[in-house]
Every structure is written in C-alpha cells, then in structure tokens.
DSSP file (Angstrom, degrees, kcal/mol; ACC not computed):
  #  RESIDUE AA STRUCTURE BP1 BP2  ACC     N-H-->O    O-->H-N    N-H-->O    O-->H-N    TCO  KAPPA ALPHA  PHI   PSI    X-CA   Y-CA   Z-CA
    1    1 A M              0   0    0      0, 0.0     2,-0.3     0, 0.0     5,-0.0   0.000 360.0 360.0 360.0 145.7  -14.5    8.7    4.0
    2    2 A T    >   -     0   0    0      1,-0.1     3,-1.3    57,-0.0     4,-0.1  -0.737 360.0-109.9-115.7 163.8  -14.3    5.0    4.9
    3    3 A V  G >  S+     0   0    0     -2,-0.3     3,-1.8     1,-0.3    -1,-0.1   0.839 116.9  63.4 -59.5 -35.2  -12.1    2.2    3.6
    4    4 A E  G 3  S+     0   0    0      1,-0.3    -1,-0.3     3,-0.0     0, 0.0   0.722  97.5  57.7 -65.2 -18.9  -15.1    0.7    1.8
    5    5 A Q  G <  S+     0   0    0     -3,-1.3    15,-2.9    15,-0.1    16,-0.3   0.404  98.0  83.6 -90.7   2.4  -15.3    3.9   -0.3
    6    6 A L  E <   -A   19   0A   0     -3,-1.8     2,-0.4    13,-0.2    13,-0.2  -0.827  57.3-158.2-114.2 147.9  -11.7    3.4   -1.6
    7    7 A I  E     -A   18   0A   0     11,-2.3    11,-2.5    -2,-0.3     2,-0.4  -0.993  21.4-145.3-116.1 125.1   -9.9    1.5   -4.3
    8    8 A F  E     -A   17   0A   0     -2,-0.4     2,-0.4     9,-0.2     9,-0.2  -0.764  18.2-179.5-100.9 134.7   -6.2    0.9   -3.7
    9    9 A V  E     -A   16   0A   0      7,-2.8     7,-3.0    -2,-0.4     2,-0.4  -0.992   8.9-164.2-132.4 134.6   -3.7    0.8   -6.6
   10   10 A G  E     +A   15   0A   0     -2,-0.4     2,-0.3     5,-0.2     5,-0.2  -0.980  22.9 146.4-123.8 134.9    0.1    0.2   -6.5
   11   11 A L  E >   -A   14   0A   0      3,-2.4     3,-2.2    -2,-0.4    25,-0.1  -0.953  60.3  -7.8-163.4 140.8    2.4    1.0   -9.3
   12   12 A N  T 3  S-     0   0    0     -2,-0.3    24,-0.2     1,-0.3     3,-0.1   0.808 130.6 -40.9  42.3  51.2    5.9    2.2  -10.0
   13   13 A G  T 3  S+     0   0    0     22,-2.6    19,-0.8     1,-0.2     2,-0.4   0.539 117.2 112.2  78.7   7.0    6.8    3.0   -6.3
   14   14 A Y  E <   -A   11   0A   0     -3,-2.2    -3,-2.4    21,-0.3     2,-0.4  -0.917  50.3-161.9-115.8 142.2    3.4    4.5   -5.5
   15   15 A A  E     -AB  10  29A   0     14,-1.7    14,-3.0    -2,-0.4     2,-0.4  -0.982  24.4-175.3-108.9 130.6    0.5    3.5   -3.4
   16   16 A I  E     -AB   9  28A   0     -7,-3.0    -7,-2.8    -2,-0.4     2,-0.4  -0.966  19.1-152.3-132.9 143.4   -2.7    5.4   -4.5
   17   17 A A  E     -AB   8  27A   0     10,-2.5     9,-2.9    -2,-0.4    10,-1.1  -0.977  16.0-165.4-113.2 130.1   -6.2    5.5   -3.1
   18   18 A L  E     -AB   7  25A   0    -11,-2.5   -11,-2.3    -2,-0.4     2,-0.4  -0.901  29.0-109.4-116.0 141.6   -9.0    6.2   -5.5
   19   19 A D  E  >  -A    6   0A   0      5,-2.9     4,-2.5    -2,-0.4   -13,-0.2  -0.576  27.6-139.8 -65.8 125.6  -12.6    7.2   -4.7
   20   20 A R  T  4 S+     0   0    0    -15,-2.9    -1,-0.2    -2,-0.4   -14,-0.1   0.798  97.1  41.6 -59.0 -33.3  -14.7    4.1   -5.6
   21   21 A E  T  4 S+     0   0    0    -16,-0.3    -1,-0.2     1,-0.1   -15,-0.1   0.875 129.6  21.7 -85.5 -38.9  -17.5    6.3   -7.1
   22   22 A T  T  4 S-     0   0    0      2,-0.1    -2,-0.2     0, 0.0     3,-0.1   0.662  88.4-131.2-107.9 -22.6  -15.6    9.0   -9.0
   23   23 A G     <  +     0   0    0     -4,-2.5    -3,-0.1     1,-0.3     2,-0.1   0.539  57.4 145.1  80.4   3.0  -12.1    7.5   -9.6
   24   24 A E        -     0   0    0     -5,-0.1    -5,-2.9     1,-0.1     2,-0.4  -0.424  59.2-101.7 -72.8 148.4  -10.6   10.6   -8.3
   25   25 A I  E     -B   18   0A   0     -7,-0.2    -7,-0.3     1,-0.2     3,-0.1  -0.602  34.3-178.4 -74.4 125.8   -7.3   10.3   -6.3
   26   26 A V  E    S-     0   0A   0     -9,-2.9     2,-0.3    -2,-0.4    -1,-0.2   0.864  70.4 -14.2 -88.0 -48.8   -7.9   10.6   -2.6
   27   27 A W  E     -B   17   0A   0    -10,-1.1   -10,-2.5     2,-0.0    -1,-0.4  -0.982  57.6-158.4-153.2 156.2   -4.2   10.3   -1.6
   28   28 A S  E     -B   16   0A   0     -2,-0.3     2,-0.5   -12,-0.2   -12,-0.2  -0.997   4.2-162.2-139.8 132.2   -1.0    9.2   -3.2
   29   29 A S  E     +B   15   0A   0    -14,-3.0   -14,-1.7    -2,-0.4     3,-0.2  -0.962  15.6 171.2-115.8 125.0    2.2    8.1   -1.4
   30   30 A D        +     0   0    0     -2,-0.5   -16,-0.1   -16,-0.2    -1,-0.1   0.119  52.4 105.0-113.8  20.2    5.6    8.1   -3.3
   31   31 A Q        +     0   0    0    -16,-0.1     2,-0.1     2,-0.0    -1,-0.1   0.507  59.5  90.7 -80.5  -6.1    7.7    7.3   -0.2
   32   32 A M  S    S-     0   0    0    -19,-0.8     3,-0.1    -3,-0.2    17,-0.0  -0.460  91.2 -88.8 -89.3 164.3    8.3    3.6   -1.1
   33   33 A K        -     0   0    0     17,-0.2    -1,-0.1    -2,-0.1   -20,-0.1  -0.308  56.8 -94.8 -62.3 151.6   11.2    2.3   -3.1
   34   34 A S  S    S+     0   0    0    -22,-0.1     2,-0.2    -3,-0.1   -21,-0.1  -0.283  80.6  65.0 -67.7 159.0   10.5    2.3   -6.9
   35   35 A G  S    S-     0   0    0     -3,-0.1   -22,-2.6    15,-0.1   -21,-0.3  -0.703  92.1 -17.3 124.8-174.2    9.2   -0.7   -8.6
   36   36 A Y        -     0   0    0     -2,-0.2     2,-0.5   -24,-0.2    15,-0.5  -0.457  61.1-155.3 -66.6 131.2    6.2   -2.9   -8.7
   37   37 A V        -     0   0    0     -2,-0.2     2,-0.3   -27,-0.2   -27,-0.2  -0.957   7.0-165.5-114.4 124.5    4.0   -2.4   -5.6
   38   38 A T  E     -C   49   0B   0     11,-2.4    11,-2.4    -2,-0.5     2,-0.4  -0.846  10.9-156.4-105.6 147.5    1.7   -5.0   -4.2
   39   39 A L  E     -C   48   0B   0     -2,-0.3     2,-0.4     9,-0.2     9,-0.2  -0.927  13.5-174.3-127.2 146.2   -1.0   -4.0   -1.7
   40   40 A L  E     -C   47   0B   0      7,-2.5     7,-3.4    -2,-0.4     2,-0.7  -0.953  18.2-144.5-139.7 120.1   -2.9   -6.0    0.9
   41   41 A L  E     -C   46   0B   0     -2,-0.4     2,-0.5     5,-0.2     5,-0.2  -0.763  19.0-177.9 -82.6 117.3   -5.7   -4.4    3.0
   42   42 A D  E >   -C   45   0B   0      3,-3.4     3,-0.8    -2,-0.7     2,-0.5  -0.744  55.2 -77.3-118.4  80.2   -5.5   -5.9    6.5
   43   43 A G  T 3  S-     0   0    0     -2,-0.5    -1,-0.1     1,-0.2   -40,-0.0  -0.537 118.1  -1.8  67.4-114.2   -8.4   -4.4    8.5
   44   44 A D  T 3  S+     0   0    0     -2,-0.5     2,-0.4    -3,-0.1    -1,-0.2   0.119 126.0  75.0-100.0  21.1   -7.3   -0.9    9.4
   45   45 A R  E <   -C   42   0B   0     -3,-0.8    -3,-3.4    13,-0.1     2,-0.6  -0.992  63.8-150.3-133.4 139.6   -3.8   -1.2    7.8
   46   46 A L  E     -CD  41  57B   0     11,-2.7    11,-3.0    -2,-0.4     2,-0.5  -0.944  17.9-156.1-109.3 114.1   -2.7   -1.2    4.2
   47   47 A I  E     -CD  40  56B   0     -7,-3.4    -7,-2.5    -2,-0.6     2,-0.4  -0.785  10.1-170.0 -96.0 129.6    0.4   -3.3    3.7
   48   48 A A  E     -CD  39  55B   0      7,-2.5     7,-3.0    -2,-0.5     2,-0.4  -0.970   3.1-169.0-119.6 132.6    2.6   -2.4    0.7
   49   49 A S  E     +CD  38  54B   0    -11,-2.4   -11,-2.4    -2,-0.4     2,-0.3  -0.976  14.3 159.4-123.9 133.6    5.5   -4.5   -0.5
   50   50 A T  E >   - D   0  53B   0      3,-2.5     3,-2.6    -2,-0.4   -17,-0.2  -0.948  66.4 -15.0-154.9 131.9    8.0   -3.4   -3.2
   51   51 A N  T 3  S-     0   0    0    -15,-0.5     3,-0.1    -2,-0.3    23,-0.1   0.776 128.1 -47.7  47.4  40.1   11.6   -4.6   -4.0
   52   52 A G  T 3  S+     0   0    0     24,-0.3     2,-0.3     1,-0.3    -1,-0.3   0.447 116.6 110.9  84.5   1.7   11.9   -6.5   -0.7
   53   53 A Y  E <   -D   50   0B   0     -3,-2.6    -3,-2.5   -20,-0.0     2,-0.4  -0.822  50.7-157.9-106.1 148.5   10.7   -3.7    1.5
   54   54 A I  E     -DE  49  68B   0     14,-2.3    14,-2.6    -2,-0.3     2,-0.3  -0.988   8.4-171.1-129.1 139.4    7.4   -3.8    3.3
   55   55 A Y  E     -DE  48  67B   0     -7,-3.0    -7,-2.5    -2,-0.4     2,-0.6  -0.962  17.1-145.8-126.2 143.8    5.4   -0.8    4.6
   56   56 A C  E     -DE  47  66B   0     10,-2.9     9,-3.4    -2,-0.3    10,-1.3  -0.962  27.1-175.9-109.9 120.2    2.3   -0.3    6.8
   57   57 A L  E     -DE  46  64B   0    -11,-3.0   -11,-2.7    -2,-0.6     7,-0.2  -0.867  34.7-112.3-117.3 151.6    0.2    2.6    5.7
   58   58 A N    >>  -     0   0    0      5,-2.6     4,-3.2    -2,-0.3     3,-0.7  -0.719  29.4-146.9 -72.1 119.6   -2.9    4.2    7.1
   59   59 A P  T 34 S+     0   0    0      0, 0.0    -1,-0.1     0, 0.0   -14,-0.1   0.646  93.4  51.5 -70.7 -14.4   -5.5    3.3    4.4
   60   60 A L  T 34 S+     0   0    0    -16,-0.2   -43,-0.0     3,-0.1    -2,-0.0   0.737 128.0  16.1 -91.0 -22.4   -7.4    6.6    4.9
   61   61 A T  T <4 S-     0   0    0     -3,-0.7   -33,-0.2     2,-0.1     3,-0.1   0.643  89.6-125.5-121.9 -23.9   -4.5    9.0    4.6
   62   62 A G     <  +     0   0    0     -4,-3.2     2,-0.1     1,-0.3   -47,-0.1   0.404  56.2 151.8  88.9  -3.0   -1.6    7.1    3.0
   63   63 A A        -     0   0    0     -5,-0.2    -5,-2.6    -6,-0.1     2,-0.5  -0.402  49.9-120.2 -64.7 135.1    0.7    8.0    6.0
   64   64 A I  E     -E   57   0B   0     -7,-0.2    -7,-0.3     1,-0.2     3,-0.1  -0.685  28.0-176.2 -81.1 122.7    3.4    5.4    6.5
   65   65 A Q  E     -     0   0B   0     -9,-3.4     2,-0.3    -2,-0.5    -1,-0.2   0.799  66.8 -22.5 -85.4 -37.4    3.0    3.9   10.1
   66   66 A W  E     -E   56   0B   0    -10,-1.3   -10,-2.9     2,-0.0    -1,-0.4  -0.971  56.2-155.5-164.9 163.5    6.1    1.7    9.8
   67   67 A N  E     -E   55   0B   0     -2,-0.3   -12,-0.2   -12,-0.2   -14,-0.0  -0.975   0.3-164.0-143.8 160.5    8.4    0.1    7.4
   68   68 A N  E     -E   54   0B   0    -14,-2.6   -14,-2.3    -2,-0.3    -2,-0.0  -0.973  14.3-153.8-144.7 123.4   10.8   -2.9    7.4
   69   69 A P        -     0   0    0      0, 0.0     3,-0.1     0, 0.0    -1,-0.1   0.627  26.0-147.0 -76.8  -8.4   13.5   -3.6    4.8
   70   70 A L    >   -     0   0    0      1,-0.1     3,-2.0   -16,-0.1     4,-0.3   0.874  20.1-151.3  44.3  46.1   13.3   -7.4    5.6
   71   71 A K  T 3  S+     0   0    0      1,-0.3    -1,-0.1     2,-0.1   -19,-0.0  -0.192  71.3  15.5 -51.9 130.9   17.0   -7.7    4.9
   72   72 A G  T 3  S+     0   0    0     -3,-0.1    -1,-0.3     1,-0.0    -2,-0.1   0.362 100.4  94.1  85.4  -0.8   17.9  -11.2    3.6
   73   73 A Y  S <  S-     0   0    0     -3,-2.0    -2,-0.1     1,-0.3   -21,-0.1   0.467  75.9-145.9 -99.9  -3.4   14.4  -12.3    2.7
   74   74 A G        -     0   0    0     -4,-0.3     2,-0.3   -23,-0.1    -1,-0.3  -0.359  36.9 -42.4  76.6-155.0   14.4  -11.3   -1.0
   75   75 A M        +     0   0    0    -24,-0.1     2,-0.3    -2,-0.1   -26,-0.0  -0.819  66.0 129.6-118.0 153.6   11.4  -10.1   -2.8
   76   76 A G        -     0   0    0     -2,-0.3   -24,-0.3   -38,-0.0   -38,-0.2  -0.967  49.4 -89.8-178.2-175.1    7.8  -11.2   -2.8
   77   77 A A        -     0   0    0     -2,-0.3     2,-0.1   -40,-0.1   -38,-0.0  -0.913  41.1-107.9-119.0 143.1    4.2  -10.1   -2.5
   78   78 A P        -     0   0    0      0, 0.0     2,-0.3     0, 0.0   -29,-0.1  -0.388  37.2-163.0 -64.0 144.7    2.2   -9.9    0.8
   79   79 A T        -     0   0    0     -2,-0.1     2,-0.4   -39,-0.1   -39,-0.1  -0.856   9.7-132.7-127.2 166.7   -0.4  -12.5    1.3
   80   80 A S        -     0   0    0     -2,-0.3     2,-0.5   -38,-0.0   -38,-0.0  -0.962   5.0-149.9-123.5 134.6   -3.4  -12.8    3.6
   81   81 A L              0   0    0     -2,-0.4    -2,-0.0     1,-0.1     0, 0.0  -0.902 360.0 360.0 -99.4 127.1   -4.6  -15.8    5.7
   82   82 A I              0   0    0     -2,-0.5    -1,-0.1     0, 0.0    -2,-0.0   0.412 360.0 360.0-110.0 360.0   -8.3  -16.0    6.2
C-alpha cells in the first residue's frame, strides 16, 4: 500500500487511515491524548496535533515515531509551508 492509496482522518484522540477505494480502516492509532486531532501529511511523515501535543506517525502503519508535548506553546493545528 502507498500513501496515495490512503485517506487520513483525525477524531477524538484517534488518527485513522482509510483505504481510498473501499473506505475500510487500514490502521488506527489511539495513542494520542483525547480531543480534536488535526493531521498534516508531510512527505513520508504524518503529523498529528491534539490538545497541545504533536506526534509524528508513519503514514503507512500508524506507528508513532516521536512526540513532543510542546510545553508552554498552547494549542493549535499544524500547518504546511509550500
């Protein structure tokens, strides 16, 4: 499976990858803090932000590669510069 075959959804502390053709769940990660999850696909990394925490996930597996609580920065959504 490739990143182009996936649709990424963030909700209630979950990051989820769906098969673009079937809508079936390919993987689901519930390791993030609860709350609204925003997602940003940055090449070979899926960046997830929730409640002031930021996570870097493998977009093909959902495995967390790293996380950062960003203490003192408050809450927000990741953005991309093109």
